[in-house]
C-alpha positions in Angstrom: 125.8 102.1 111.0 125.4 105.6 112.4 128.7 107.1 113.6 128.7 107.4 117.3 131.6 109.9 117.5 129.9 112.8 115.7 129.3 116.2 117.2 127.0 118.9 115.8 129.9 120.4 113.9 130.5 117.1 112.1 127.0 116.8 110.9 124.6 118.9 108.8 125.4 122.2 110.5 122.7 123.6 112.7 120.3 120.6 112.5 119.1 119.0 115.7 116.6 116.1 115.9 115.3 115.3 119.4 113.3 112.1 119.6 111.4 110.8 122.5 112.9 107.6 123.9 111.2 104.3 123.1 109.5 101.8 125.3 110.9 99.2 122.9 114.5 98.7 123.7 117.2 96.1 122.7 117.6 94.0 125.9 121.4 93.5 125.4 123.3 93.6 128.7 125.6 96.5 129.5 125.7 99.8 127.8 125.2 100.7 124.1 124.7 104.0 122.3 121.1 105.1 122.7 120.6 105.2 118.9 121.0 101.4 119.0 119.4 100.7 122.4 116.1 102.3 121.4 114.3 100.1 118.9 110.8 101.6 118.4 109.5 102.5 115.0 110.9 106.0 114.9 114.4 104.8 115.9 114.3 102.0 113.3 113.2 104.4 110.7 116.0 106.8 111.6 118.6 104.1 111.3 117.3 103.0 107.9 116.7 106.5 106.4 120.0 108.0 107.6 122.4 105.1 108.0 125.5 107.3 108.0 124.0 109.8 110.5 124.7 112.8 108.4 121.3 114.5 108.1 121.2 115.9 111.7 122.6 115.7 115.1 120.3 113.3 117.0 119.4 113.6 120.7 116.8 112.0 122.9 114.6 112.8 125.9 114.0 110.0 128.4 112.6 109.9 131.9 115.8 108.2 133.1 118.5 110.0 131.2 116.9 113.4 130.4 118.0 115.2 127.3 121.1 113.5 125.9 123.1 113.0 122.6 121.9 109.7 121.0 125.6 108.6 120.9 125.6 108.4 124.7 125.9 104.8 125.9 122.9 103.8 128.0 121.8 100.7 129.9 118.4 99.0 129.4 115.9 100.6 131.8 112.2 101.0 132.4 111.0 104.4 133.5 108.0 106.5 132.5 108.2 110.2 131.7 105.9 112.6 133.6 105.3 116.3 133.1 107.0 116.9 136.4 110.5 115.7 135.4 112.3 118.7 136.8 114.0 119.3 133.5 114.4 122.7 132.1 114.2 122.2 128.3 115.7 125.5 127.4 118.8 124.9 129.5 119.1 121.3 128.2 118.9 122.3 124.6 121.3 125.2 125.2 123.8 122.8 126.7 123.4 120.6 123.6 124.3 123.5 121.4 127.3 124.3 123.6 125.6 127.5 124.8 125.7 129.0 121.3 129.1 127.8 120.2 127.4 125.1 118.0 124.0 126.8 117.3 121.1 125.0 115.8 118.9 126.8 113.3 116.6 123.7 112.6 115.3 121.8 115.6 112.8 119.0 115.1 111.0 117.6 118.2 109.5 114.1 117.7 107.6 112.1 120.3 104.2 111.4 121.9 102.1 114.2 123.4 103.8 114.0 126.8 107.3 114.1 125.4 106.4 117.1 123.2 104.8 118.9 126.3 108.0 118.4 128.2 110.2 119.4 125.3 108.1 122.6 124.7 107.7 123.5 128.4 108.3 127.2 129.2 112.0 127.9 129.1 111.9 130.9 131.5 109.9 131.8 134.5 107.7 134.9 134.5 
């Protein structure tokens, strides 16, 4: 099982993996860590290839929860992401790195084209 109490400092320092959420979810009632709730191919692969959760800090992007740590307990839901989410990716990722107190030098963004568009959206206004 992947530890659900890890913080970036506990894992491979400076490595952040952000996955798009999954339409395939475990339907269990109540809340469970996102890393177990999401059950699409990418999430299953992650759980198999890094069962201890030591390779990188894992986070996710969802239409319902925004950018969050994959250890955050979430309920089952059904929401579709749109490009107009109102999220500010730079601010979200900065908050995940504790505004530089836990900096990430390697960030991998994984998801479908819409998720990648949102993750890569301009982080500042001109």
